[in-house]
C-alpha distance (Angstrom), angle and dihedral (degrees) to the residues before:
residue distance angle dihedral
M1 . . .
E2 3.79 . .
A3 3.81 88.0 .
L4 3.81 88.2 72.3
F5 3.77 91.8 66.0
T6 3.78 115.0 73.6
Q7 3.79 133.7 -175.9
H8 3.78 89.2 -125.6
E9 3.79 93.3 62.1
A10 3.81 91.6 41.1
R11 3.79 87.2 73.5
Y12 3.78 86.9 64.5
G13 3.77 95.2 47.2
H14 3.83 93.1 -104.3
I15 3.80 86.8 -77.1
H16 3.82 94.3 156.0
K17 3.79 94.0 50.0
T18 3.80 90.6 46.4
L19 3.79 92.3 50.6
G20 3.82 89.7 46.1
L21 3.79 91.8 54.0
L22 3.81 91.3 47.5
A23 3.80 90.8 48.3
L24 3.82 91.2 51.2
I25 3.80 90.9 50.8
H26 3.79 88.9 47.9
Y27 3.80 92.7 52.4
I28 3.81 90.6 49.4
Y29 3.80 91.0 48.6
R30 3.81 94.0 50.5
F31 3.77 93.7 44.8
Y32 3.78 90.4 49.4
N33 3.79 90.7 50.0
F34 3.77 90.3 52.4
L35 3.77 94.7 49.4
A36 3.82 93.2 43.6
Y37 3.83 100.9 39.1
G38 3.78 107.3 14.9
T39 3.77 93.1 -112.9
M40 3.82 135.2 71.3
G41 3.80 90.0 -136.1
F42 3.79 102.7 -121.5
G43 3.77 121.9 154.1
T44 3.81 98.7 73.6
S45 3.77 126.2 121.6
S46 3.81 89.7 -99.9
S47 3.82 94.1 63.8
W48 3.77 91.9 97.3
L49 3.79 91.6 56.2
Y50 3.80 90.3 55.4
I51 3.80 92.9 45.5
L52 3.81 92.8 50.2
S53 3.81 93.1 45.7
H54 3.78 92.1 54.9
A55 3.81 90.1 46.3
A56 3.79 89.8 51.2
L57 3.83 90.3 49.6
S58 3.80 91.8 57.9
G59 3.79 93.6 40.0
T60 3.80 95.8 50.7
S61 3.83 90.4 57.5
L62 3.81 83.9 81.8
I63 3.81 90.8 74.3
F64 3.80 90.9 72.9
Y65 3.75 127.1 88.4
I66 3.84 110.2 -130.6
P67 3.82 129.3 179.8
S68 3.81 112.8 -91.3
A69 3.80 93.1 -138.4
R70 3.79 122.0 73.5
S71 3.81 115.6 -118.2
I72 3.82 112.2 -113.7
T73 3.82 93.4 -161.8
S74 3.83 106.9 43.9
P75 3.81 139.3 26.5
M76 3.85 100.8 -102.3
I77 3.78 131.9 152.7
W78 3.83 116.1 -91.8
P79 3.83 127.2 174.1
E80 3.82 97.2 -93.0
F81 3.78 92.3 48.5
R82 3.80 91.6 49.0
A83 3.77 90.9 51.1
H84 3.79 91.9 48.8
S85 3.81 91.5 46.2
I86 3.81 91.1 54.5
I87 3.85 93.6 44.5
F88 3.78 95.5 49.2
A89 3.81 92.8 41.8
Y90 3.79 88.3 54.4
R91 3.82 89.0 49.2
S92 3.80 89.5 64.7
L93 3.79 92.2 41.8
V94 3.82 91.9 50.1
A95 3.82 89.5 49.7
M96 3.81 90.0 51.0
S97 3.81 90.2 48.2
L98 3.78 92.0 50.9
T99 3.80 88.9 54.8
E100 3.75 92.8 45.7
L101 3.82 89.5 51.4
T102 3.85 89.9 47.1
I103 3.79 91.5 -123.8
S104 3.78 97.5 107.7
D105 3.81 108.3 127.3
P106 3.82 136.4 137.6
I107 3.80 93.0 -83.6
T108 3.81 98.5 48.8
R109 3.81 91.4 43.9
F110 3.80 91.2 48.5
V111 3.83 90.8 50.6
T112 3.82 87.6 50.3
V113 3.83 92.6 51.3
L114 3.80 95.2 45.0
G115 3.80 92.6 44.2
T116 3.78 90.7 52.4
L117 3.81 92.0 52.3
L118 3.78 91.3 49.5
L119 3.83 93.1 49.2
A120 3.81 92.3 46.4
D121 3.78 92.3 50.6
G122 3.81 88.8 46.0
A123 3.82 88.9 54.4
T124 3.82 90.8 49.3
K125 3.80 90.7 51.5
Y126 3.81 92.5 45.4
F127 3.80 92.0 53.7
K128 3.82 90.3 42.5
M129 3.80 94.1 -123.6
E130 3.81 98.4 136.2
G131 3.77 112.9 148.7
V132 3.78 93.3 27.6
T133 3.80 118.8 91.3
T134 3.79 122.4 -144.7
M135 3.83 96.7 -129.9
R136 3.79 107.9 17.2
D137 3.80 90.3 57.6
M138 3.81 94.6 47.6
P139 3.81 108.2 134.1
F140 3.80 120.9 -110.1
P141 3.81 131.1 -164.7
D142 3.80 109.6 -82.6
W143 3.83 93.5 -114.0
V144 3.81 94.1 59.7
S145 3.80 108.7 105.1
Q146 3.79 122.4 -120.0
T147 3.80 89.2 -119.1
A148 3.78 91.6 56.9
R149 3.80 91.5 46.5
T150 3.77 91.5 50.5
Q151 3.80 92.9 49.4
L152 3.77 93.8 47.1
N153 3.80 92.4 46.5
Y154 3.79 89.0 51.3
Y155 3.81 88.9 52.7
Y156 3.77 89.4 50.9
S157 3.80 92.2 49.4
V158 3.77 96.4 46.7
S159 3.82 90.0 47.3
Q160 3.78 90.2 53.5
V161 3.76 91.1 50.4
L162 3.81 91.9 49.8
A163 3.80 90.5 48.1
T164 3.79 91.4 54.0
M165 3.83 91.0 45.5
S166 3.78 89.5 51.4
I167 3.78 91.8 52.9
L168 3.79 89.6 49.6
F169 3.79 98.2 45.5
S170 3.80 103.4 33.9
P171 3.82 132.3 61.4
S172 3.84 90.3 -166.2
M173 3.78 115.6 131.2
E174 3.79 88.4 -157.5
R175 3.78 93.0 58.0
A176 3.77 92.6 47.7
F177 3.78 89.7 48.1
I178 3.77 96.7 51.2
I179 3.82 89.4 46.8
L180 3.80 86.3 55.6
F181 3.79 92.4 57.1
P182 3.84 100.5 72.1
I183 3.81 89.8 43.8
Q184 3.80 94.6 56.5
I185 3.80 96.7 34.6
A186 3.82 91.8 52.3
A187 3.81 90.6 62.2
F188 3.80 91.7 47.4
L189 3.77 91.0 49.8
M190 3.78 89.9 51.3
T191 3.81 88.8 55.5
L192 3.78 88.5 52.8
V193 3.79 89.7 51.7
R194 3.81 91.4 50.9
K195 3.82 89.9 49.5
K196 3.84 88.9 48.7
I197 3.81 90.8 -121.0
I198 3.82 91.7 124.8
T199 3.80 131.3 19.3
P200 3.84 126.5 -116.0
L201 3.83 88.8 -106.7
Q202 3.78 91.1 53.0
W203 3.82 88.2 51.8
H204 3.79 90.6 57.5
I205 3.81 93.0 45.6
L206 3.82 93.4 48.8
Y207 3.75 94.4 43.0
A208 3.79 92.2 48.3
F209 3.80 89.0 51.5
S210 3.77 91.8 50.3
L211 3.79 88.2 55.8
F212 3.81 91.0 46.3
M213 3.82 88.6 58.7
N214 3.82 88.1 70.8
Y215 3.83 90.5 58.1
L216 3.78 91.1 44.1
Y217 3.82 90.7 50.5
A218 3.82 91.0 52.6
L219 3.84 92.2 49.4
L220 3.81 93.2 47.2
L221 3.78 92.1 45.6
L222 3.82 90.5 51.3
N223 3.84 88.7 50.3
I224 3.83 91.2 49.7
T225 3.79 98.9 45.5
H226 3.85 96.3 31.3
T227 3.82 87.5 -147.7
E228 3.74 136.6 99.8
I229 3.80 105.9 -97.1
M230 3.80 100.0 -172.1
P231 3.80 127.1 54.7
V232 3.80 119.7 -107.4
L233 3.82 88.6 -114.3
F234 3.81 88.2 65.5
Y235 3.80 91.8 62.8
I236 3.79 94.6 40.8
S237 3.78 90.8 49.2
S238 3.79 92.6 48.2
V239 3.80 94.0 52.1
F240 3.78 91.2 42.4
F241 3.79 92.7 50.9
C242 3.84 95.4 46.5
F243 3.80 92.5 46.7
L244 3.80 95.2 50.7
R245 3.81 97.8 35.0
F246 3.79 100.8 44.5
G247 3.79 96.9 27.9
F248 3.82 101.0 42.2
R249 3.83 104.0 12.8
V250 3.83 92.5 -123.0
N251 3.80 111.0 -178.7
K252 3.82 109.5 -87.9
Y253 3.80 93.8 -138.2
I254 3.78 91.8 56.2
L255 3.80 89.1 51.3
W256 3.81 97.4 44.7
I257 3.79 94.2 44.4
G258 3.81 91.0 47.1
I259 3.82 93.3 47.8
G260 3.81 91.7 44.3
A261 3.80 92.9 49.6
I262 3.83 92.2 49.5
Y263 3.80 91.2 47.2
I264 3.81 94.1 49.2
F265 3.81 91.5 45.1
T266 3.82 93.7 50.1
E267 3.78 91.9 47.4
Y268 3.77 91.3 49.6
Q269 3.77 91.7 48.0
K270 3.79 90.0 47.7
E271 3.78 90.8 55.0
K272 3.83 90.8 48.9
I273 3.79 91.2 50.9
E274 3.79 92.1 48.7
M275 3.82 90.9 48.3
F276 3.81 89.6 49.2
F277 3.79 92.7 55.2
L278 3.83 92.2 43.1
E279 3.78 89.7 55.6
Protein backbone atom coordinates (compact mmCIF):
# COMPACT_ATOMS: atom_id res chain seq x y z
CA MET A 1 0.00 0.00 0.00
CA GLU A 2 3.04 2.27 0.09
CA ALA A 3 2.38 3.00 -3.59
CA LEU A 4 -0.63 5.08 -2.56
CA PHE A 5 1.58 7.62 -0.80
CA THR A 6 3.51 9.91 -3.12
CA GLN A 7 6.08 12.62 -2.55
CA HIS A 8 3.90 15.02 -4.52
CA GLU A 9 1.02 14.76 -2.05
CA ALA A 10 3.42 14.84 0.90
CA ARG A 11 3.90 18.53 0.16
CA TYR A 12 0.22 18.99 1.04
CA GLY A 13 0.39 16.93 4.22
CA HIS A 14 -1.34 13.93 2.60
CA ILE A 15 -4.58 15.86 2.97
CA HIS A 16 -6.36 13.98 0.16
CA LYS A 17 -5.43 10.56 1.52
CA THR A 18 -6.49 11.61 5.02
CA LEU A 19 -9.84 12.88 3.77
CA GLY A 20 -10.27 9.69 1.75
CA LEU A 21 -9.70 7.52 4.80
CA LEU A 22 -12.13 9.59 6.85
CA ALA A 23 -14.71 9.40 4.07
CA LEU A 24 -14.38 5.61 3.88
CA ILE A 25 -14.86 5.34 7.64
CA HIS A 26 -17.86 7.64 7.37
CA TYR A 27 -19.45 5.48 4.66
CA ILE A 28 -18.95 2.36 6.78
CA TYR A 29 -20.41 4.11 9.81
CA ARG A 30 -23.54 5.27 7.96
CA PHE A 31 -24.10 1.92 6.26
CA TYR A 32 -23.71 0.15 9.60
CA ASN A 33 -26.23 2.51 11.20
CA PHE A 34 -28.71 1.78 8.45
CA LEU A 35 -28.35 -1.99 8.74
CA ALA A 36 -28.44 -1.91 12.54
CA TYR A 37 -31.07 0.77 13.19
CA GLY A 38 -32.91 1.33 9.90
CA THR A 39 -31.53 4.84 9.51
CA MET A 40 -28.15 6.36 8.69
CA GLY A 41 -28.63 8.94 11.43
CA PHE A 42 -28.34 12.21 9.54
CA GLY A 43 -30.02 15.35 10.82
CA THR A 44 -27.66 16.15 13.70
CA SER A 45 -25.63 19.31 14.15
CA SER A 46 -22.54 17.53 12.78
CA SER A 47 -24.08 16.96 9.34
CA TRP A 48 -22.33 20.03 7.93
CA LEU A 49 -18.96 18.67 8.99
CA TYR A 50 -19.58 15.48 7.03
CA ILE A 51 -20.87 17.37 3.98
CA LEU A 52 -17.85 19.68 3.93
CA SER A 53 -15.37 16.83 4.43
CA HIS A 54 -16.72 14.93 1.42
CA ALA A 55 -16.68 18.15 -0.61
CA ALA A 56 -13.05 18.70 0.39
CA LEU A 57 -12.19 15.12 -0.61
CA SER A 58 -13.41 15.65 -4.15
CA GLY A 59 -11.94 19.14 -4.36
CA THR A 60 -8.46 18.16 -3.18
CA SER A 61 -8.18 15.66 -6.05
CA LEU A 62 -7.18 18.70 -8.12
CA ILE A 63 -3.76 18.79 -6.46
CA PHE A 64 -2.66 15.72 -8.41
CA TYR A 65 -1.09 15.67 -11.83
CA ILE A 66 -2.87 13.20 -14.10
CA PRO A 67 -2.20 12.28 -17.76
CA SER A 68 -4.16 14.43 -20.19
CA ALA A 69 -4.98 11.46 -22.43
CA ARG A 70 -7.50 8.81 -21.45
CA SER A 71 -6.14 5.27 -21.12
CA ILE A 72 -7.55 2.92 -23.73
CA THR A 73 -6.60 -0.22 -21.78
CA SER A 74 -7.55 0.43 -18.14
CA PRO A 75 -10.02 2.52 -16.10
CA MET A 76 -7.78 5.35 -14.89
CA ILE A 77 -8.50 8.95 -13.96
CA TRP A 78 -8.18 11.51 -16.75
CA PRO A 79 -9.09 15.24 -16.61
CA GLU A 80 -12.65 14.95 -17.90
CA PHE A 81 -13.46 12.11 -15.52
CA ARG A 82 -12.02 14.05 -12.58
CA ALA A 83 -14.13 17.07 -13.47
CA HIS A 84 -17.25 14.91 -13.79
CA SER A 85 -16.47 13.14 -10.52
CA ILE A 86 -16.25 16.46 -8.67
CA ILE A 87 -19.38 17.88 -10.33
CA PHE A 88 -21.57 14.85 -9.65
CA ALA A 89 -20.21 14.46 -6.11
CA TYR A 90 -21.15 18.07 -5.44
CA ARG A 91 -24.63 17.35 -6.84
CA SER A 92 -25.26 14.93 -3.98
CA LEU A 93 -23.67 17.29 -1.47
CA VAL A 94 -25.78 20.23 -2.69
CA ALA A 95 -28.89 18.05 -2.42
CA MET A 96 -27.95 17.14 1.15
CA SER A 97 -27.30 20.80 1.94
CA LEU A 98 -30.71 21.80 0.58
CA THR A 99 -32.34 19.31 2.92
CA GLU A 100 -30.22 20.43 5.86
CA LEU A 101 -31.25 24.05 5.15
CA THR A 102 -34.92 22.95 4.83
CA ILE A 103 -35.16 24.45 1.35
CA SER A 104 -35.23 21.19 -0.59
CA ASP A 105 -38.25 21.26 -2.89
CA PRO A 106 -38.98 20.22 -6.50
CA ILE A 107 -37.71 23.52 -7.88
CA THR A 108 -34.39 23.67 -5.99
CA ARG A 109 -33.71 20.00 -6.73
CA PHE A 110 -34.55 20.49 -10.41
CA VAL A 111 -32.15 23.44 -10.60
CA THR A 112 -29.50 21.23 -8.98
CA VAL A 113 -30.04 18.43 -11.52
CA LEU A 114 -30.09 20.72 -14.54
CA GLY A 115 -27.11 22.74 -13.32
CA THR A 116 -25.11 19.53 -12.88
CA LEU A 117 -25.85 18.42 -16.43
CA LEU A 118 -24.80 21.79 -17.83
CA LEU A 119 -21.55 21.82 -15.84
CA ALA A 120 -20.73 18.23 -16.84
CA ASP A 121 -21.31 18.99 -20.52
CA GLY A 122 -19.24 22.14 -20.13
CA ALA A 123 -16.38 20.05 -18.74
CA THR A 124 -16.67 17.61 -21.63
CA LYS A 125 -16.51 20.47 -24.11
CA TYR A 126 -13.59 22.11 -22.29
CA PHE A 127 -11.56 18.91 -22.40
CA LYS A 128 -12.62 18.34 -26.03
CA MET A 129 -14.08 14.89 -25.34
CA GLU A 130 -17.32 15.23 -27.34
CA GLY A 131 -18.51 11.96 -28.81
CA VAL A 132 -16.87 9.90 -26.06
CA THR A 133 -18.91 9.04 -22.97
CA THR A 134 -17.34 8.82 -19.54
CA MET A 135 -18.78 5.43 -18.57
CA ARG A 136 -19.91 3.71 -21.78
CA ASP A 137 -16.42 4.02 -23.25
CA MET A 138 -14.69 2.71 -20.12
CA PRO A 139 -12.09 0.12 -21.21
CA PHE A 140 -12.56 -3.58 -20.47
CA PRO A 141 -10.11 -6.48 -20.57
CA ASP A 142 -9.78 -7.74 -24.15
CA TRP A 143 -11.35 -11.11 -23.38
CA VAL A 144 -14.67 -9.61 -22.18
CA SER A 145 -17.28 -10.17 -24.89
CA GLN A 146 -19.06 -7.30 -26.59
CA THR A 147 -22.37 -8.62 -25.27
CA ALA A 148 -21.14 -8.48 -21.68
CA ARG A 149 -19.76 -4.98 -22.23
CA THR A 150 -23.04 -3.78 -23.69
CA GLN A 151 -25.07 -5.23 -20.83
CA LEU A 152 -22.81 -3.81 -18.16
CA ASN A 153 -22.75 -0.39 -19.82
CA TYR A 154 -26.54 -0.45 -19.96
CA TYR A 155 -26.57 -1.20 -16.23
CA TYR A 156 -24.23 1.75 -15.65
CA SER A 157 -26.42 4.04 -17.76
CA VAL A 158 -29.71 3.03 -16.12
CA SER A 159 -28.13 3.39 -12.68
CA GLN A 160 -27.02 6.92 -13.54
CA VAL A 161 -30.52 7.82 -14.72
CA LEU A 162 -32.09 6.45 -11.52
CA ALA A 163 -29.53 8.34 -9.43
CA THR A 164 -30.47 11.60 -11.13
CA MET A 165 -34.17 10.81 -10.79
CA SER A 166 -33.68 10.14 -7.09
CA ILE A 167 -31.96 13.49 -6.59
CA LEU A 168 -34.86 15.18 -8.38
CA PHE A 169 -37.71 13.37 -6.67
CA SER A 170 -36.41 12.81 -3.14
CA PRO A 171 -35.31 15.26 -0.40
CA SER A 172 -33.70 12.39 1.54
CA MET A 173 -30.15 13.03 2.72
CA GLU A 174 -29.64 9.27 2.90
CA ARG A 175 -30.48 8.80 -0.78
CA ALA A 176 -28.19 11.62 -1.84
CA PHE A 177 -25.44 10.18 0.35
CA ILE A 178 -25.63 6.64 -1.00
CA ILE A 179 -25.67 8.07 -4.55
CA LEU A 180 -22.44 9.87 -3.62
CA PHE A 181 -20.71 6.61 -2.69
CA PRO A 182 -20.21 5.11 -6.20
CA ILE A 183 -19.05 8.49 -7.49
CA GLN A 184 -16.27 8.87 -4.96
CA ILE A 185 -15.34 5.18 -4.76
CA ALA A 186 -14.98 4.98 -8.57
CA ALA A 187 -12.15 7.53 -8.48
CA PHE A 188 -10.45 5.72 -5.62
CA LEU A 189 -10.70 2.42 -7.47
CA MET A 190 -9.14 4.04 -10.54
CA THR A 191 -6.19 5.07 -8.39
CA LEU A 192 -5.86 1.45 -7.28
CA VAL A 193 -5.83 0.38 -10.93
CA ARG A 194 -3.11 2.91 -11.76
CA LYS A 195 -1.05 1.65 -8.81
CA LYS A 196 -1.65 -1.95 -10.01
CA ILE A 197 -3.31 -2.86 -6.71
CA ILE A 198 -6.46 -4.05 -8.48
CA THR A 199 -7.07 -5.10 -12.09
CA PRO A 200 -9.36 -3.38 -14.61
CA LEU A 201 -11.84 -6.25 -14.25
CA GLN A 202 -11.88 -5.83 -10.48
CA TRP A 203 -12.60 -2.13 -11.03
CA HIS A 204 -15.72 -2.98 -13.01
CA ILE A 205 -16.85 -5.56 -10.45
CA LEU A 206 -16.37 -3.24 -7.47
CA TYR A 207 -17.90 -0.23 -9.22
CA ALA A 208 -20.91 -2.29 -10.33
CA PHE A 209 -21.37 -3.46 -6.74
CA SER A 210 -21.20 0.12 -5.44
CA LEU A 211 -24.06 0.99 -7.80
CA PHE A 212 -25.97 -2.10 -6.69
CA MET A 213 -25.88 -0.80 -3.13
CA ASN A 214 -28.37 1.88 -4.21
CA TYR A 215 -30.84 -0.78 -5.30
CA LEU A 216 -30.21 -2.77 -2.13
CA TYR A 217 -30.78 0.34 -0.02
CA ALA A 218 -34.14 0.97 -1.71
CA LEU A 219 -35.24 -2.64 -1.17
CA LEU A 220 -34.17 -2.68 2.47
CA LEU A 221 -35.81 0.69 3.14
CA LEU A 222 -39.04 -0.56 1.62
CA ASN A 223 -38.86 -3.62 3.86
CA ILE A 224 -38.20 -1.45 6.93
CA THR A 225 -40.90 1.17 6.33
CA HIS A 226 -43.40 -1.13 4.58
CA THR A 227 -44.49 1.87 2.53
CA GLU A 228 -43.80 3.20 -0.93
CA ILE A 229 -41.10 5.83 -0.51
CA MET A 230 -41.02 7.27 -4.03
CA PRO A 231 -43.99 8.70 -5.95
CA VAL A 232 -45.42 6.76 -8.87
CA LEU A 233 -44.24 9.54 -11.18
CA PHE A 234 -40.65 8.60 -10.30
CA TYR A 235 -41.07 5.12 -11.81
CA ILE A 236 -43.04 6.34 -14.81
CA SER A 237 -40.45 9.01 -15.51
CA SER A 238 -37.57 6.55 -15.16
CA VAL A 239 -39.06 4.08 -17.66
CA PHE A 240 -40.08 6.92 -19.98
CA PHE A 241 -36.59 8.45 -19.92
CA CYS A 242 -34.72 5.18 -20.48
CA PHE A 243 -37.04 4.14 -23.30
CA LEU A 244 -36.72 7.41 -25.22
CA ARG A 245 -33.09 8.15 -24.41
CA PHE A 246 -31.56 4.72 -24.97
CA GLY A 247 -34.04 3.51 -27.57
CA PHE A 248 -34.45 6.65 -29.69
CA ARG A 249 -31.57 8.91 -28.55
CA VAL A 250 -33.94 11.76 -27.62
CA ASN A 251 -32.04 14.80 -26.35
CA LYS A 252 -31.47 14.47 -22.61
CA TYR A 253 -32.24 18.12 -21.92
CA ILE A 254 -35.64 17.82 -23.56
CA LEU A 255 -36.35 14.78 -21.39
CA TRP A 256 -35.07 16.23 -18.10
CA ILE A 257 -36.75 19.60 -18.59
CA GLY A 258 -40.01 17.89 -19.54
CA ILE A 259 -39.90 15.51 -16.57
CA GLY A 260 -38.89 18.32 -14.21
CA ALA A 261 -41.68 20.58 -15.42
CA ILE A 262 -44.30 17.83 -15.01
CA TYR A 263 -43.01 16.98 -11.55
CA ILE A 264 -43.00 20.61 -10.38
CA PHE A 265 -46.48 21.17 -11.85
CA THR A 266 -47.98 18.07 -10.22
CA GLU A 267 -46.44 18.93 -6.85
CA TYR A 268 -47.78 22.47 -7.09
CA GLN A 269 -51.22 21.22 -8.04
CA LYS A 270 -51.12 18.71 -5.20
CA GLU A 271 -50.43 21.48 -2.72
CA LYS A 272 -53.32 23.54 -4.15
CA ILE A 273 -55.67 20.59 -3.85
CA GLU A 274 -54.59 19.93 -0.27
CA MET A 275 -55.04 23.60 0.62
CA PHE A 276 -58.49 23.57 -1.02
CA PHE A 277 -59.66 20.69 1.16
CA LEU A 278 -58.08 22.18 4.28
CA GLU A 279 -60.03 25.37 3.73
